[in-house]
N, C-alpha and C positions, 0 to 999 in steps of 0.2 A: 367170855366174847368168842369172837369166831375168828377165824385167819384170813389173810388177806385172798388166801387161795379159796377159800370157803364162801366172802363176800361175793368176790369176783363171779363162780358160779351161779350163785344165786342170782346173781345182776343177769347173768346168760341165761337164767330157768323164765326169769320173769320178763326178758325181751322178746323170747320163743313164744311164750306164751301170750302177749302180747299183740306183737306182731303177724302172728298167725292164727290168734284166735282159734286154737287147736283141744281138742278134748285131752282128757288128763292121760287117756293110753297113747294118743298118738304124741301125746309132750313125752312121756315115759319112754315111748321108742325113739324118739329125735335124741333122746338125752343119752339112752344107752348106746347108740350109735357114734355119739360126741365122746363119751368116756370110752368106746374103743378106740377110735380116733386116737385119742390123747395116749391111752397105753402103748398104740402101735409109736406115736411118736418119739415118747421115752425110748422103748425097743431102739430106734432109729437114730436117736441121739446116740447110743453108746459106740464107741469104737471100735467095737471088735465084731461088729457084725459083718460076716462077707456078703460076697456078691448076691448069692443066691438065695439068703436069707432076706436081705436087702429087697430084694424084686418081691418075694414073698409078703414081708409087710406092706411096702407101696401097693400091690395088689388087693390085701386086704384095706388098707385105708382108703384106696379106691372103692370095694365094696359098699364100706359105712355110707362115705358121700353121694354114694349112687340110693342109699336108703334113705339119705335125708331130702336130696334131690327128688325122687318121688313122691315124698310126703310134702313138702315145699310146693312143687309144681303142681302136685292135685289141689290144693289151697288157695294156688293162684287161678286154677282155671276155674273154681267155686265163685270167688271174687270176681274175675273176669264176666263170668255169666249174670252174675250179679249186676255188675257195671251195666254191661247191655242192656236187661231187662229193665233196669231203673232209666237208660236213656232213651229206649222206646218209650217207656211210660209217658216219660216226659215229654217226648215230642207228639204224642196222642193229645195230652191234655192241653198243650199248647195250640195244636191242631183245633180241638174244639175252642180253645178261649178265641183263637181267629175268626172261626166261624160266628160267635156270638157275636164280635166285632164289626164284621163284615154286612 
């Protein structure tokens, strides 16, 4: 059997894969950044982290988030381009239909 944490992890993996429609390598990169962020969060939760170390950890978390955002933004741009292309094609087809009806 899987632990609740493992089940949640698998759900998150499937969510990323479904939402982003990304390659296995991209998924690995996204998940590696997520795991690194999780490790940073665990360290930040400890009560004995001094101010300088806390800053270092937060800056590390920010770098991991930036890696994830780069991947997501790239995928969003690809989807935006596809949407634009489809809208343009739709408009051309509608114009051709209107010409036939004229």
